[in-house]
Kinemage of the C-alpha trace (Angstrom):
@kinemage 1
@onewidth
@group {chain A} dominant
@subgroup {mainchain}
@vectorlist {calphas} color= white
{ca val a 1} P 0.000 0.000 0.000
{ca asn a 2} L 1.324 3.426 -0.960
{ca gln a 3} L 2.452 5.548 1.986
{ca thr a 4} L 0.749 8.712 0.589
{ca gln a 5} L -2.736 7.194 0.722
{ca ser a 6} L -4.963 8.379 3.501
{ca ala a 7} L -6.473 6.054 6.056
{ca glu a 8} L -9.879 6.359 4.366
{ca gln a 9} L -8.468 5.309 1.005
{ca arg a 10} L -6.702 2.330 2.574
{ca ala a 11} L -9.896 1.339 4.344
{ca cys a 12} L -11.850 1.443 1.085
{ca thr a 13} L -9.327 -0.398 -1.050
{ca gly a 14} L -7.751 -2.927 1.296
{ca pro a 15} L -9.133 -5.794 3.327
{ca ala a 16} L -11.417 -4.945 6.223
{ca pro a 17} L -9.475 -4.308 9.431
{ca asp a 18} L -10.304 -6.092 12.670
{ca tyr a 19} L -12.300 -3.251 14.163
{ca tyr a 20} L -14.826 -3.394 11.260
{ca gln a 21} L -16.957 -6.360 12.188
{ca ala a 22} L -20.479 -7.184 11.218
{ca met a 23} L -23.049 -6.380 13.861
{ca gln a 24} L -24.392 -9.440 15.586
{ca glu a 25} L -28.145 -9.479 16.016
{ca glu a 26} L -29.685 -10.732 19.180
{ca pro a 27} L -32.440 -13.276 18.667
{ca gly a 28} L -35.934 -11.874 19.148
{ca arg a 29} L -34.847 -8.280 18.812
{ca asn a 30} L -36.100 -6.078 15.982
{ca pro a 31} L -33.008 -4.272 14.622
{ca gly a 32} L -35.136 -1.501 13.085
{ca phe a 33} L -36.778 -0.626 16.404
{ca ile a 34} L -35.421 2.533 18.062
{ca leu a 35} L -34.950 2.081 21.796
{ca gln a 36} L -34.215 5.686 22.659
{ca pro a 37} L -36.481 8.601 21.772
{ca gln a 38} L -35.048 10.906 19.166
{ca glu a 39} L -34.850 14.632 19.672
{ca thr a 40} L -36.213 17.067 17.087
{ca thr a 41} L -35.072 20.635 16.786
{ca val a 42} L -37.343 23.185 15.137
{ca val a 43} L -35.848 26.483 14.031
{ca val a 44} L -38.402 29.273 13.719
{ca gln a 45} L -37.279 32.353 11.859
{ca ala a 46} L -38.653 35.724 12.778
{ca ser a 47} L -41.490 36.725 10.505
{ca val a 48} L -40.231 39.288 8.040
{ca ala a 49} L -42.470 41.208 5.703
{ca pro a 50} L -42.251 39.779 2.187
{ca ile a 51} L -39.952 41.598 -0.176
{ca arg a 52} L -41.975 43.164 -2.960
{ca asp a 53} L -40.542 43.013 -6.461
{ca his a 54} L -43.616 44.489 -8.253
{ca leu a 55} L -43.266 42.026 -11.145
{ca val a 56} L -46.973 41.842 -12.064
{ca trp a 57} L -47.298 45.643 -12.041
{ca ser a 58} L -44.197 45.875 -14.247
{ca ile a 59} L -45.606 43.380 -16.752
{ca phe a 60} L -48.856 45.381 -16.844
{ca asn a 61} L -46.932 48.601 -17.476
{ca val a 62} L -44.874 46.999 -20.250
{ca ala a 63} L -48.072 45.825 -21.937
{ca tyr a 64} L -50.194 48.978 -21.536
{ca phe a 65} L -48.221 51.988 -20.266
{ca asn a 66} L -44.739 51.627 -21.696
{ca val a 67} L -44.216 55.391 -21.943
{ca cys a 68} L -40.581 56.280 -22.717
{ca cys a 69} L -39.706 52.642 -21.901
{ca leu a 70} L -40.432 53.243 -18.209
{ca gly a 71} L -42.438 50.017 -18.071
{ca leu a 72} L -39.514 48.093 -19.528
{ca leu a 73} L -37.118 49.625 -17.004
{ca ala a 74} L -39.518 48.696 -14.207
{ca leu a 75} L -39.630 45.121 -15.520
{ca val a 76} L -35.827 44.901 -15.602
{ca phe a 77} L -35.518 46.108 -12.013
{ca ser a 78} L -38.337 43.793 -10.894
{ca val a 79} L -36.507 40.793 -12.320
{ca lys a 80} L -33.260 41.952 -10.708
{ca ser a 81} L -35.079 42.280 -7.380
{ca arg a 82} L -36.478 38.756 -7.684
{ca asp a 83} L -33.026 37.376 -8.575
{ca arg a 84} L -31.490 39.062 -5.538
{ca lys a 85} L -34.236 37.645 -3.335
{ca val a 86} L -33.553 34.129 -4.630
{ca ile a 87} L -29.809 34.302 -3.887
{ca gly a 88} L -30.444 35.759 -0.428
{ca asp a 89} L -29.307 39.368 -0.914
{ca ile a 90} L -32.095 41.048 1.036
{ca ser a 91} L -30.783 44.626 0.898
{ca gly a 92} L -30.125 44.420 -2.854
{ca ser a 93} L -33.596 42.985 -3.404
{ca ile a 94} L -35.218 45.785 -1.428
{ca ser a 95} L -33.214 48.405 -3.336
{ca tyr a 96} L -34.085 47.008 -6.771
{ca gly a 97} L -37.719 46.586 -5.694
{ca ala a 98} L -37.919 50.247 -4.653
{ca thr a 99} L -36.452 51.336 -7.992
{ca ala a 100} L -38.954 49.138 -9.844
{ca arg a 101} L -41.775 50.665 -7.780
{ca asn a 102} L -40.647 54.195 -8.669
{ca phe a 103} L -40.486 53.377 -12.391
{ca asn a 104} L -43.906 51.717 -12.163
{ca ile a 105} L -45.417 54.781 -10.473
{ca ala a 106} L -43.958 57.083 -13.120
{ca ala a 107} L -45.087 54.844 -16.001
{ca thr a 108} L -48.602 54.460 -14.580
{ca leu a 109} L -49.103 58.171 -13.887
{ca ile a 110} L -47.757 59.299 -17.244
{ca gly a 111} L -49.752 56.590 -19.020
{ca ile a 112} L -53.013 57.537 -17.298
{ca leu a 113} L -52.335 61.215 -17.977
{ca leu a 114} L -51.752 60.523 -21.672
{ca val a 115} L -54.898 58.386 -21.926
{ca ala a 116} L -56.979 61.122 -20.228
{ca leu a 117} L -55.443 63.744 -22.524
{ca phe a 118} L -56.214 61.617 -25.580
{ca ile a 119} L -59.826 61.068 -24.473
{ca gly a 120} L -60.248 64.795 -23.855
{ca leu a 121} L -58.755 65.628 -27.235
{ca val a 122} L -60.979 63.137 -29.069
{ca ala a 123} L -64.071 64.380 -27.211
{ca ser a 124} L -63.320 68.019 -27.979
{ca val a 125} L -62.681 67.295 -31.668
{ca tyr a 126} L -65.902 65.276 -31.826
{ca leu a 127} L -67.885 68.100 -30.241
{ca met a 128} L -66.342 70.683 -32.574
{ca leu a 129} L -66.920 68.702 -35.767
{ca asn a 130} L -70.403 67.351 -35.066
{ca pro a 131} L -72.983 69.927 -36.253
{ca his a 132} L -75.716 68.538 -33.966
{ca asn a 133} L -73.693 69.371 -30.902
{ca ile a 134} L -72.965 73.013 -31.775
{ca asp a 135} L -75.418 74.212 -29.124
{ca ile a 136} L -73.629 72.152 -26.477
{ca cys a 137} L -70.246 73.558 -27.535
{ca val a 138} L -71.540 77.126 -27.387
{ca ala a 139} L -73.079 76.505 -23.997
{ca leu a 140} L -69.844 75.064 -22.660
{ca thr a 141} L -67.657 77.858 -24.005
{ca ser a 142} L -69.910 80.787 -23.068
{ca gly a 143} L -70.731 79.472 -19.627
{ca gly a 144} L -74.473 79.890 -20.136
{ca ala a 145} L -77.390 78.609 -22.164
{ca ala a 146} L -77.403 78.828 -25.943
{ca glu a 147} L -79.324 81.742 -27.455
């Protein structure tokens, strides 16, 4: 046997030494039966508020309110936040989640503002071009009833 081999390697490759003997069973005894009670340790972690990555909100903003690519940026930071949460970097996950939330807020507000502006523009053009609604337009612009 080579002198550089460890004791474990010699034990695995060579004949069984004397101190490795098969266990002798006593007659009438169940070898699978545990005689002593086993102890169980339960580790309870303190309840921590879940880390929000705002992924669903980001996907919604990418689909509907992707103004100036803010929805896409929010989605990128949401995915980064989720990745950090998976690897256990809590502070990085919270930071990326906050950035995703800020981009989502900006995308949602700008998107809603643009939709409201578009609806107002379409309504005003419709009222101006429809000859049946001239009386309504005059009443709205003059502040009183039509003459």
